[in-house]
Structures are given as structure tokens and as C-alpha cells.
VMD Tcl script that builds the backbone (N, CA, C; Angstrom):
set m [mol new atoms 216]
animate dup $m
set s [atomselect $m all]
$s set {name element resname resid chain x y z} {
  {N N MET 1 A -6.077 -104.192 22.711}
  {CA C MET 1 A -6.384 -105.480 23.904}
  {C C MET 1 A -6.957 -104.817 24.862}
  {N N SER 2 A -7.952 -105.048 26.013}
  {CA C SER 2 A -8.171 -104.284 27.442}
  {C C SER 2 A -8.598 -105.038 28.217}
  {N N GLU 3 A -7.753 -104.650 29.425}
  {CA C GLU 3 A -7.951 -105.738 30.329}
  {C C GLU 3 A -8.353 -104.802 32.037}
  {N N ARG 4 A -9.362 -105.658 32.758}
  {CA C ARG 4 A -10.103 -105.254 33.790}
  {C C ARG 4 A -9.208 -105.332 34.997}
  {N N ILE 5 A -8.910 -104.542 35.758}
  {CA C ILE 5 A -8.240 -104.344 37.285}
  {C C ILE 5 A -8.971 -103.830 37.931}
  {N N ASN 6 A -8.315 -103.754 39.372}
  {CA C ASN 6 A -8.753 -103.139 40.625}
  {C C ASN 6 A -10.685 -103.601 40.681}
  {N N GLU 7 A -11.065 -104.600 40.429}
  {CA C GLU 7 A -12.643 -104.877 40.311}
  {C C GLU 7 A -12.624 -104.942 41.576}
  {N N THR 8 A -14.523 -104.356 42.014}
  {CA C THR 8 A -14.962 -104.412 43.215}
  {C C THR 8 A -16.185 -104.548 42.958}
  {N N CYS 9 A -16.975 -105.031 44.019}
  {CA C CYS 9 A -18.364 -104.932 43.965}
  {C C CYS 9 A -18.819 -104.371 45.321}
  {N N GLN 10 A -20.217 -103.827 45.598}
  {CA C GLN 10 A -20.943 -103.586 46.342}
  {C C GLN 10 A -22.262 -103.921 46.316}
  {N N LEU 11 A -22.819 -103.980 47.682}
  {CA C LEU 11 A -24.646 -104.117 47.334}
  {C C LEU 11 A -25.066 -103.190 48.609}
  {N N GLN 12 A -25.984 -102.432 47.382}
  {CA C GLN 12 A -26.281 -101.081 48.265}
  {C C GLN 12 A -28.461 -101.671 48.365}
  {N N LEU 13 A -28.505 -101.449 49.679}
  {CA C LEU 13 A -29.888 -101.465 49.829}
  {C C LEU 13 A -30.496 -99.818 50.108}
  {N N ARG 14 A -31.592 -99.895 49.609}
  {CA C ARG 14 A -32.400 -98.517 49.571}
  {C C ARG 14 A -33.584 -99.186 50.640}
  {N N PHE 15 A -34.018 -98.198 50.809}
  {CA C PHE 15 A -34.703 -98.204 51.811}
  {C C PHE 15 A -35.848 -97.070 51.996}
  {N N VAL 16 A -37.361 -97.251 52.237}
  {CA C VAL 16 A -38.190 -95.827 52.168}
  {C C VAL 16 A -37.692 -95.282 53.999}
  {N N ASN 17 A -37.671 -93.791 53.604}
  {CA C ASN 17 A -36.839 -93.355 55.148}
  {C C ASN 17 A -38.470 -92.947 55.475}
  {N N GLU 18 A -38.830 -92.029 54.533}
  {CA C GLU 18 A -40.645 -91.303 54.830}
  {C C GLU 18 A -41.024 -91.183 53.799}
  {N N VAL 19 A -42.280 -90.616 53.771}
  {CA C VAL 19 A -43.129 -89.721 52.654}
  {C C VAL 19 A -43.704 -88.846 52.591}
  {N N VAL 20 A -43.143 -87.832 51.716}
  {CA C VAL 20 A -43.405 -86.465 52.162}
  {C C VAL 20 A -44.266 -86.111 50.956}
  {N N ASP 21 A -45.341 -85.237 51.076}
  {CA C ASP 21 A -46.360 -85.224 50.085}
  {C C ASP 21 A -46.537 -86.483 48.918}
  {N N GLY 22 A -46.984 -87.733 49.589}
  {CA C GLY 22 A -46.972 -88.650 48.466}
  {C C GLY 22 A -45.615 -89.045 47.914}
  {N N ARG 23 A -44.218 -88.398 48.231}
  {CA C ARG 23 A -43.274 -88.894 47.419}
  {C C ARG 23 A -42.565 -89.817 48.671}
  {N N GLU 24 A -41.755 -90.653 48.081}
  {CA C GLU 24 A -40.786 -91.759 48.896}
  {C C GLU 24 A -39.535 -90.722 49.382}
  {N N MET 25 A -39.330 -90.765 50.497}
  {CA C MET 25 A -37.815 -90.063 50.335}
  {C C MET 25 A -36.995 -91.703 50.880}
  {N N LEU 26 A -35.924 -92.044 50.081}
  {CA C LEU 26 A -35.299 -93.119 50.360}
  {C C LEU 26 A -33.968 -92.433 50.993}
  {N N VAL 27 A -33.720 -93.652 51.703}
  {CA C VAL 27 A -31.941 -93.471 52.239}
  {C C VAL 27 A -31.460 -95.004 51.879}
  {N N SER 28 A -29.912 -94.452 51.706}
  {CA C SER 28 A -28.958 -95.799 51.310}
  {C C SER 28 A -28.201 -96.538 52.074}
  {N N ARG 29 A -27.844 -97.521 52.206}
  {CA C ARG 29 A -27.260 -98.611 53.133}
  {C C ARG 29 A -26.323 -98.911 52.050}
  {N N THR 30 A -24.923 -98.997 52.030}
  {CA C THR 30 A -24.237 -100.036 51.173}
  {C C THR 30 A -22.999 -100.757 51.914}
  {N N LEU 31 A -23.182 -101.602 51.266}
  {CA C LEU 31 A -22.082 -102.568 51.820}
  {C C LEU 31 A -21.053 -102.948 50.945}
  {N N SER 32 A -19.369 -102.772 51.292}
  {CA C SER 32 A -18.577 -103.000 50.544}
  {C C SER 32 A -17.443 -103.963 50.610}
  {N N GLY 33 A -16.974 -105.081 49.907}
  {CA C GLY 33 A -16.150 -105.797 49.827}
  {C C GLY 33 A -17.142 -107.603 49.780}
  {N N VAL 34 A -17.769 -107.086 48.678}
  {CA C VAL 34 A -18.659 -108.225 48.214}
  {C C VAL 34 A -17.448 -109.044 47.590}
  {N N LYS 35 A -17.674 -110.029 47.475}
  {CA C LYS 35 A -17.062 -110.884 46.492}
  {C C LYS 35 A -17.507 -110.867 45.373}
  {N N LEU 36 A -16.731 -111.139 44.351}
  {CA C LEU 36 A -17.000 -110.850 43.073}
  {C C LEU 36 A -17.516 -112.048 42.041}
  {N N ALA 37 A -17.474 -113.238 43.447}
  {CA C ALA 37 A -17.697 -114.457 42.369}
  {C C ALA 37 A -19.447 -114.610 43.129}
  {N N ALA 38 A -20.026 -113.415 43.936}
  {CA C ALA 38 A -20.996 -113.931 44.826}
  {C C ALA 38 A -22.424 -113.794 43.366}
  {N N THR 39 A -23.184 -114.606 43.682}
  {CA C THR 39 A -24.264 -115.002 42.529}
  {C C THR 39 A -25.339 -113.900 43.084}
  {N N ASP 40 A -26.135 -113.347 41.987}
  {CA C ASP 40 A -26.879 -112.089 42.134}
  {C C ASP 40 A -28.321 -112.441 43.167}
  {N N ALA 41 A -28.553 -114.123 43.005}
  {CA C ALA 41 A -29.589 -114.804 43.718}
  {C C ALA 41 A -29.027 -114.643 45.295}
  {N N SER 42 A -27.507 -114.591 45.650}
  {CA C SER 42 A -27.425 -115.124 46.685}
  {C C SER 42 A -27.260 -113.624 47.282}
  {N N LEU 43 A -26.815 -112.584 46.580}
  {CA C LEU 43 A -26.897 -111.195 47.370}
  {C C LEU 43 A -28.564 -110.395 47.544}
  {N N LEU 44 A -29.125 -111.190 46.844}
  {CA C LEU 44 A -30.456 -110.822 46.640}
  {C C LEU 44 A -31.067 -111.205 48.489}
  {N N GLN 45 A -30.801 -112.912 48.392}
  {CA C GLN 45 A -31.039 -113.364 49.710}
  {C C GLN 45 A -30.476 -112.706 50.817}
  {N N ALA 46 A -29.286 -112.175 50.777}
  {CA C ALA 46 A -28.604 -111.735 51.724}
  {C C ALA 46 A -29.224 -110.360 52.520}
  {N N ALA 47 A -29.803 -109.320 51.233}
  {CA C ALA 47 A -30.228 -108.222 51.241}
  {C C ALA 47 A -31.715 -108.475 51.963}
  {N N MET 48 A -32.190 -109.725 51.474}
  {CA C MET 48 A -33.752 -110.111 52.198}
  {C C MET 48 A -33.863 -109.990 53.766}
  {N N ALA 49 A -32.593 -110.571 53.871}
  {CA C ALA 49 A -32.088 -111.235 55.488}
  {C C ALA 49 A -31.607 -109.979 56.154}
  {N N LEU 50 A -30.991 -109.187 55.651}
  {CA C LEU 50 A -30.719 -107.567 56.632}
  {C C LEU 50 A -31.473 -106.479 56.492}
  {N N SER 51 A -32.677 -106.781 55.510}
  {CA C SER 51 A -33.780 -105.581 56.069}
  {C C SER 51 A -34.664 -106.324 56.651}
  {N N MET 52 A -34.479 -107.502 57.077}
  {CA C MET 52 A -35.931 -107.895 58.191}
  {C C MET 52 A -35.208 -107.543 59.493}
  {N N LEU 53 A -33.712 -107.238 59.383}
  {CA C LEU 53 A -33.336 -106.315 61.083}
  {C C LEU 53 A -33.905 -104.819 61.188}
  {N N GLN 54 A -34.103 -104.614 59.607}
  {CA C GLN 54 A -34.288 -102.969 59.721}
  {C C GLN 54 A -36.102 -102.900 60.322}
  {N N THR 55 A -35.960 -101.385 60.619}
  {CA C THR 55 A -37.557 -100.831 61.007}
  {C C THR 55 A -38.068 -100.434 59.868}
  {N N LYS 56 A -36.791 -99.732 58.273}
  {CA C LYS 56 A -37.559 -98.957 57.494}
  {C C LYS 56 A -38.113 -100.363 56.327}
  {N N VAL 57 A -38.972 -99.532 55.490}
  {CA C VAL 57 A -39.105 -100.835 54.350}
  {C C VAL 57 A -38.220 -100.996 53.491}
  {N N LEU 58 A -37.645 -101.932 52.964}
  {CA C LEU 58 A -36.398 -102.257 51.645}
  {C C LEU 58 A -37.221 -101.912 50.336}
  {N N LYS 59 A -36.494 -101.024 49.574}
  {CA C LYS 59 A -37.527 -100.832 48.276}
  {C C LYS 59 A -36.792 -101.172 47.084}
  {N N HIS 60 A -35.087 -100.730 47.208}
  {CA C HIS 60 A -34.165 -101.790 46.029}
  {C C HIS 60 A -33.192 -102.368 46.639}
  {N N VAL 61 A -32.815 -102.988 45.664}
  {CA C VAL 61 A -31.658 -103.635 46.050}
  {C C VAL 61 A -30.531 -103.544 44.606}
  {N N ASN 62 A -29.521 -102.985 44.914}
  {CA C ASN 62 A -28.577 -102.702 43.620}
  {C C ASN 62 A -27.177 -103.533 43.891}
  {N N ARG 63 A -26.439 -104.012 42.811}
  {CA C ARG 63 A -25.424 -104.930 43.189}
  {C C ARG 63 A -24.641 -103.694 41.634}
  {N N VAL 64 A -23.640 -103.077 42.640}
  {CA C VAL 64 A -22.508 -102.536 41.727}
  {C C VAL 64 A -21.333 -102.839 41.601}
  {N N ASP 65 A -20.853 -103.667 40.199}
  {CA C ASP 65 A -19.791 -103.757 39.748}
  {C C ASP 65 A -18.795 -102.824 39.369}
  {N N ARG 66 A -17.572 -102.527 39.556}
  {CA C ARG 66 A -16.951 -101.346 39.132}
  {C C ARG 66 A -15.410 -102.147 39.040}
  {N N ALA 67 A -14.878 -101.982 37.640}
  {CA C ALA 67 A -13.621 -102.256 37.437}
  {C C ALA 67 A -13.100 -100.875 36.858}
  {N N GLU 68 A -11.116 -100.791 36.637}
  {CA C GLU 68 A -10.453 -100.291 35.998}
  {C C GLU 68 A -10.552 -100.936 34.830}
  {N N LEU 69 A -10.478 -100.047 33.258}
  {CA C LEU 69 A -10.167 -100.935 32.282}
  {C C LEU 69 A -8.597 -100.038 31.745}
  {N N ILE 70 A -7.355 -100.955 31.477}
  {CA C ILE 70 A -6.712 -100.580 30.735}
  {C C ILE 70 A -6.500 -101.190 29.799}
  {N N GLU 71 A -5.311 -100.717 28.636}
  {CA C GLU 71 A -4.821 -101.449 27.623}
  {C C GLU 71 A -3.544 -102.018 27.867}
  {N N VAL 72 A -3.866 -103.216 26.951}
  {CA C VAL 72 A -2.260 -104.372 27.173}
  {C C VAL 72 A -1.930 -104.394 25.810}
}
mol reanalyze $m
mol bondsrecalc $m
mol representation Tube
mol addrep $m
């Protein structure tokens, strides 16, 4: 049997930094300390609100959940 410990959640926003030879070069901004109970919809809404404060175009929003698995 296994158990999850040290669970964390991050919100990653990826913006278009520039376009070089037709390829988009992205830059990431990661917010840590996101509550594990946060819903995907609320995180997307927060990401959209944050993107309105930026000059760059928001391309991707990623939720990154991590946990350490141990045997019990």
C-alpha cells in the first residue's frame, strides 16, 4: 500500500516572449504555494486575471501537482 506525502501545487503561466523565424519563443512564470484544494476552473480564472496585467500574450496555463509516494 502507498501513501502520498509532501504534496505541492504550482500554477505555471507560459507567455509568448517573441517570434523568431515564425516560431514562438515562450517565457514561463511559476506561482508556488497554490492550495491543493483549488479547482482547475478557479486556477484558470486566476491565470486569466494575472495575464491581463502582463504585456505579453498568454499561451498556456499548466497546473503542476507533485507528491512523494511512500510505502506504508
